[in-house]
C-alpha positions as CSV (number, residue, x, y, z in Angstrom):
1,M,229.6,66.6,143.6
2,N,232.8,67.4,141.6
3,I,235.3,64.8,140.0
4,F,237.6,64.8,142.9
5,E,234.9,64.0,145.4
6,K,233.8,61.1,143.1
7,L,237.3,59.8,142.9
8,F,238.6,60.3,146.4
9,G,235.2,60.5,148.4
10,S,233.7,63.4,150.1
11,S,235.2,64.9,153.1
12,E,231.9,65.1,154.8
13,T,231.0,62.2,157.0
14,S,227.7,60.4,156.7
15,A,226.7,61.6,160.2
16,S,227.4,65.2,159.1
17,S,225.5,64.7,155.9
18,A,222.6,63.3,157.7
19,K,222.6,66.2,160.2
20,N,222.6,68.7,157.2
21,R,219.6,66.8,155.6
22,L,217.7,66.9,158.8
23,K,218.4,70.5,159.3
24,M,217.0,71.3,155.8
25,V,213.9,69.3,156.5
26,L,213.3,71.2,159.7
27,V,213.8,74.6,158.1
28,H,211.3,73.5,155.3
29,D,208.7,72.4,157.9
30,R,209.1,75.6,160.0
31,N,208.5,77.7,157.1
32,D,205.8,75.6,155.5
33,I,207.4,75.5,152.1
34,S,206.8,72.4,150.1
35,P,209.4,71.1,147.6
36,G,206.9,72.1,144.8
37,V,206.8,75.6,146.0
38,L,210.5,75.7,146.1
39,R,210.7,74.3,142.5
40,Q,208.3,77.1,141.4
41,I,210.4,79.7,143.1
42,R,213.4,78.3,141.3
43,D,211.7,78.4,138.0
44,D,210.6,82.0,138.6
45,I,214.1,83.1,139.6
46,I,215.5,81.5,136.4
47,G,213.0,83.3,134.3
48,V,213.8,86.8,135.7
49,F,217.5,86.3,135.7
50,A,217.5,84.8,132.1
51,H,215.6,87.8,130.9
52,H,218.5,90.1,131.9
53,L,221.7,87.9,132.1
54,N,223.3,84.9,130.5
55,I,222.9,82.1,133.1
56,D,223.2,78.3,133.3
57,P,219.5,77.4,134.3
58,D,220.6,73.8,135.0
59,A,223.1,75.0,137.7
60,V,220.7,77.2,139.5
61,E,220.2,76.1,143.1
62,V,217.5,77.5,145.6
63,M,217.5,76.4,149.1
64,L,216.4,77.4,152.6
65,D,219.0,78.0,155.3
66,E,218.9,78.9,158.9
67,N,221.6,81.2,160.4
68,D,221.3,81.8,164.1
69,N,217.8,83.3,164.4
70,D,217.1,84.0,160.8
71,N,215.7,81.8,158.1
72,M,216.9,82.6,154.6
73,L,216.1,81.7,151.1
74,V,219.4,81.3,149.2
75,A,219.7,81.3,145.4
76,Q,222.9,80.5,143.6
77,V,222.8,81.6,140.0
78,P,225.9,80.9,138.0
79,L,226.5,83.3,135.2
80,T,227.8,82.1,131.9
81,P,230.7,83.7,130.3
82,T,229.7,86.3,127.6
83,R,231.6,87.8,124.8
84,R,231.6,91.5,124.6
85,V,231.0,92.8,121.1
86,R,232.8,96.0,120.3
87,T,230.7,98.6,118.4
88,N,232.2,101.6,116.7
89,H,230.1,104.6,117.4
């Protein structure tokens, strides 16, 4: 939730929010993925990405989503800005 949503309220209605939460519960149940397994997957993703890139581990989100007939595991991994160091070769 960003600062504007906190100040002015979310544009999402409580019914819409409840529908989205229920949808997520159903997707988790259908795929038999517990919250603990999802947390472990998130930790593994953080480890792999952090080994190669500068990321913000606290902002990484891993979720299950259903799109038409497909179930997807979606990971959002925000990259942190990096400074490029010039080297004279």
